[in-house]
C-alpha positions in Angstrom: -27.5 121.5 88.8 -26.4 119.3 86.2 -22.7 118.1 85.6 -23.0 119.2 82.0 -23.8 122.8 83.0 -20.3 123.0 85.1 -18.5 121.2 82.3 -20.0 123.6 79.8 -18.9 126.7 82.0 -15.3 125.3 82.3 -15.1 124.5 78.5 -16.5 127.9 77.3 -13.9 129.7 79.7 -11.0 127.5 78.4 -12.1 128.3 74.7 -12.5 132.1 75.6 -16.1 131.8 74.3 -17.4 134.7 76.0 -21.1 134.5 74.8 -21.2 130.8 75.6 -19.6 131.4 79.0 -22.2 134.0 79.8 -25.0 131.6 78.7 -23.7 128.7 80.7 -23.3 131.0 83.9 -26.9 132.2 83.3 -27.9 128.5 83.4 -26.2 128.0 86.7 -27.8 131.0 88.1 -31.1 129.8 86.9 -30.6 126.4 88.9 -29.8 128.4 92.1 -33.0 130.5 91.5 -35.1 127.4 91.2 -33.3 125.9 94.3 -34.5 129.0 96.2 -31.2 130.6 96.7 -32.1 133.9 95.0 -29.2 135.9 96.4 -26.7 133.4 95.1 -28.4 133.4 91.7 -28.3 137.2 91.5 -24.6 137.2 92.6 -23.7 134.8 89.7 -25.5 137.0 87.3 -23.8 140.1 88.6 -20.4 138.6 88.1 -21.0 138.1 84.3 -22.8 141.4 83.8 -21.3 144.8 83.0 -21.3 146.6 86.3 -22.8 149.5 84.7 -25.9 147.8 83.2 -29.0 146.3 84.8 -28.8 142.7 85.9 -31.6 141.1 83.8 -34.5 139.1 85.3 -34.2 135.3 84.7 -36.1 134.1 81.7 -38.1 130.9 81.5 -36.0 127.8 80.9 -37.4 127.2 77.4 -36.5 130.6 76.2 -33.0 130.2 77.8 -32.5 126.8 76.1 -33.3 128.3 72.6 -30.8 131.1 73.1 -28.2 128.9 74.4 -28.6 126.5 71.5 -28.4 129.4 69.1 -25.2 130.6 70.6 -23.5 127.2 70.5 -24.4 126.8 66.8 -23.3 130.2 65.5 -23.2 129.9 61.7 -23.7 133.3 60.1 -21.5 135.5 62.5 -17.8 135.4 62.8 -15.9 137.1 65.6 -13.2 139.2 64.2 -9.8 140.3 65.8 -9.6 143.8 67.3 -6.3 143.0 69.3 -4.0 145.0 67.0 -3.1 148.0 69.0 -2.1 150.5 66.2 -3.3 154.0 65.7 -5.9 154.3 63.1 -4.8 156.9 60.6 -7.8 159.1 59.5 -8.3 162.8 58.7 -9.3 164.8 61.7 -12.8 165.4 60.4 -13.5 161.5 60.1 -11.7 160.8 63.5 -14.3 163.4 65.1 -17.2 161.5 63.7 -15.8 158.0 65.0 -15.4 159.7 68.4 -19.0 160.9 68.2 -20.2 157.3 67.1 -18.3 156.1 70.4 -20.0 158.6 72.5 -23.3 157.9 71.0 -23.1 154.1 71.9 -21.7 154.7 75.4 -24.6 157.1 76.3 -27.3 154.4 75.4 -29.6 156.8 74.0 -31.0 154.4 71.3 -28.6 155.7 68.7 -26.8 152.6 67.7 -27.1 151.9 64.0 -24.6 153.5 61.8 -23.7 153.4 58.0 -20.1 153.9 57.0 -19.9 154.9 53.3 -16.9 155.6 51.1 -14.5 154.2 48.6 -12.3 150.9 49.2 -9.3 151.5 51.4 -10.7 154.6 53.3 -10.7 152.8 56.7 -14.4 151.8 57.3 -13.8 148.3 58.4 -10.7 149.3 60.4 -12.8 152.1 62.3 -15.2 149.4 63.3 -12.4 147.4 64.9 -11.1 150.5 66.6 -14.5 151.1 68.0 -14.5 147.7 69.3 -11.3 148.4 71.1 -12.4 151.9 72.4 -15.6 150.5 73.8 -14.0 147.2 74.9 -16.7 145.3 73.0 -16.4 142.1 70.8 -17.1 142.6 67.0 -19.1 140.0 65.1 -19.0 140.2 61.3 -21.9 138.9 59.1 -20.6 136.2 56.8 -22.5 136.8 53.5 -21.2 133.7 51.9 -23.2 131.6 54.2 -26.5 133.7 53.9 -26.7 134.3 50.2 -28.2 131.2 48.5 -29.1 130.6 44.9 -32.2 128.8 45.9 -35.5 130.7 45.7 -36.4 132.2 49.2 -33.5 130.5 51.0 -31.6 133.8 51.5 -34.5 135.3 53.3 -34.7 132.2 55.5 -31.0 132.6 56.3 -31.5 136.2 57.1 -34.2 135.1 59.8 -31.7 132.8 61.4 -28.9 135.5 61.3 -31.0 137.8 63.3 -31.7 135.1 65.8 -28.1 134.7 66.2 -27.5 138.4 66.6 -30.2 138.7 69.4 -28.9 135.6 71.1 -25.3 136.9 71.2 -26.2 140.3 72.2 -28.3 138.8 75.3 -25.1 137.9 77.0 -22.3 139.8 75.3 -23.2 143.4 74.3 -21.2 143.5 71.0 -20.8 145.3 67.8 -22.4 143.7 64.7 -20.5 144.4 61.4 -22.4 144.3 58.0 -19.3 144.8 56.1 -20.1 145.5 52.4 -23.8 145.3 53.1 -24.6 146.2 49.5 -24.1 142.4 48.9 -27.8 142.4 50.2 -29.1 145.9 50.1 -29.7 146.5 46.4 -32.0 149.1 45.2 -35.3 147.5 45.0 -36.5 150.2 42.3 -33.5 149.5 39.9 -34.9 147.8 36.8 -31.7 145.9 36.6 -32.2 144.4 40.0 -33.4 140.9 40.2 -36.8 140.6 42.0 -35.5 137.9 44.5 -32.8 140.5 45.7 -35.5 143.1 46.0 -37.3 140.7 48.2 -34.1 140.1 50.2 -33.7 143.8 50.7 -37.3 144.1 52.1 -36.7 141.2 54.5 -33.5 142.9 55.7 -35.6 146.0 56.4 -38.2 144.2 58.4 -35.5 142.5 60.5 -33.7 145.8 61.1 -36.8 147.3 62.4 -37.5 144.5 64.8 -34.2 144.3 66.5 -34.0 145.4 70.2 -32.9 149.2 70.3 -29.6 148.4 72.3 -28.0 146.3 69.6 -25.1 148.2 68.0 -25.1 147.8 64.1 -22.7 149.1 61.9 -22.8 148.7 58.1 -20.3 149.6 55.4 -20.7 150.2 51.7 -18.7 151.6 48.8 -21.7 151.8 46.6 -23.8 154.4 48.5 -24.9 156.2 45.4 -26.9 152.9 44.5 -27.9 152.2 48.0 -31.6 151.4 48.8 -32.9 154.8 50.3 -35.3 153.0 52.5 -32.4 151.1 54.1 -30.4 154.3 54.6 -33.2 155.7 56.6 -32.8 152.8 59.0 -29.4 154.1 60.3 -29.2 156.7 62.8 -26.1 158.3 61.1 -24.1 157.9 57.9 -20.5 158.6 58.1 -18.8 159.7 54.8 -15.3 158.3 54.5 -14.4 160.1 51.3 -13.1 163.2 52.9 -9.4 162.8 52.5 -7.4 165.8 51.1 -4.1 165.2 49.3 -2.4 166.8 52.4 -4.2 164.2 54.6 -3.0 161.3 52.5 0.7 162.7 52.4 0.8 162.9 56.1 -0.9 159.5 56.5 1.6 158.0 54.0 4.6 159.3 55.9 3.2 157.9 59.2 2.8 154.5 57.6 6.4 154.6 56.3 7.8 155.5 59.4 6.1 152.7 61.2 7.7 150.2 58.8 11.1 151.9 58.7 11.2 151.6 62.6 10.9 147.7 62.2 13.5 147.6 59.2 16.5 149.3 60.4 18.8 149.0 57.4 16.4 151.5 55.4 17.5 155.0 55.3 14.9 157.6 56.0 14.5 160.3 53.3 11.2 162.2 54.1 12.1 164.8 51.3 12.3 162.3 48.6 9.4 160.3 50.0 7.2 163.4 49.8 8.4 164.3 46.3 7.5 160.8 45.0 4.1 161.0 46.7 3.4 164.5 45.4 4.5 163.7 41.9 1.2 162.0 41.0 -2.3 163.5 40.6 -3.9 161.2 43.1 -2.4 159.5 46.0 -4.0 156.1 46.9 -6.3 155.8 49.9 -4.7 154.5 53.0 -5.6 150.8 52.5 -3.9 150.6 49.1 -1.2 153.0 50.2 -0.3 150.9 53.2 0.0 147.8 51.1 2.4 149.6 48.6 4.6 150.9 51.3 4.8 147.8 53.2 5.7 145.9 50.0 8.4 148.4 49.0 10.0 148.2 52.2 9.7 144.4 52.7 11.1 143.6 49.3 14.0 146.3 49.4 17.5 145.2 49.0 19.2 144.8 52.6 22.4 146.2 51.0 20.7 149.2 49.5 19.3 151.6 52.2 17.3 153.5 49.5 16.0 150.6 47.5 12.6 151.0 49.1 12.2 154.5 47.4 12.9 153.0 43.9 10.4 150.3 44.5 7.7 152.9 45.8 8.3 154.9 42.7 7.8 151.9 40.5 4.7 150.8 42.3 3.0 154.3 42.1 3.9 154.8 38.5 3.3 151.1 37.4 6.2 151.6 35.2 9.6 149.7 35.3 11.2 152.3 33.0 12.5 155.6 34.2 11.8 158.7 32.0 14.7 161.0 32.9 13.0 164.0 31.3 9.8 163.4 33.3 11.9 163.0 36.4 13.6 166.3 35.7 10.2 168.0 34.8 8.9 166.9 38.2 11.7 168.9 39.9 13.6 166.0 41.2 17.2 167.0 42.0 20.2 165.2 40.3 20.9 163.5 43.7 17.3 162.4 44.0 17.3 161.2 40.3 20.6 159.2 41.1 18.7 157.6 43.9 15.7 156.7 42.0 17.6 155.3 39.1 20.4 153.7 41.1 22.9 155.5 38.9 25.8 157.7 39.8 25.3 161.4 39.9 27.7 161.9 36.9 25.7 159.4 34.9 22.6 161.4 35.2 24.5 164.4 33.7 
């Protein structure tokens, strides 16, 4: 056994680099195996392998070196944080589908490629992070800025390297690979407005998806599903539609978001009735991604000496109008007290 192998093992552990640590442990196990201590080699492998999974047979050193080198020089994948332990606010119908995806991955039946489609802010990417927490798997996101290249043919070459990285990481760390906004690559090859080069890139992506081992979990997201290449759609085992929010869902989610921030900012006065009236005064309530930002900013910027200032800020943010229309406020059935709160005027002034 070489000193550098032990040093690498310690370094990867200190850096919390799970794929690298497993690769180094595999190298150590290989050394024990070559020395004839097969039981110790198997024991080392069992320590770094999921106890419910099969302990893999040792591969030739040349193949091991290739995989180890790939893991040490990751370029096209970024590990994303899934540590935020907050409930994911989704309608029950979408939540049921996410639980179904989780069950499918756990059962290891070869159903492991999923497409999450829906408008921006509907929770697609956050749902992938939630799946990582539920399954206790790391999530690696594809870095498209590194892949897409203006040079003819270079993007396809980069895709080839990307899929080598995906296979290498998954060998030692059964993870989730996220193609966030995959439409950056997957343009419709039949679209007359599409560049021929991008059509070739889509074809290359199809080829590599088909060649992946069946146990690699791939989740892609898109907000341009209607323009999605149908051949690519067929590569996914299931398509989850995130555009299934009712106004009632959004109102309930909005109140949950507000309560979360009010619990952290004690000087704000809770007024659920007025909050709901503000939210329902408009034709379309924003989706959770945008809505969360609006509520968070309204609370964060509010005057600490005015416990209801966040409600005024929320109203301004939703109407995008700094001037109050008293006639409109009355037509929307706001009471005199509520109008006084929204306009920061005394009740008598509103009369």
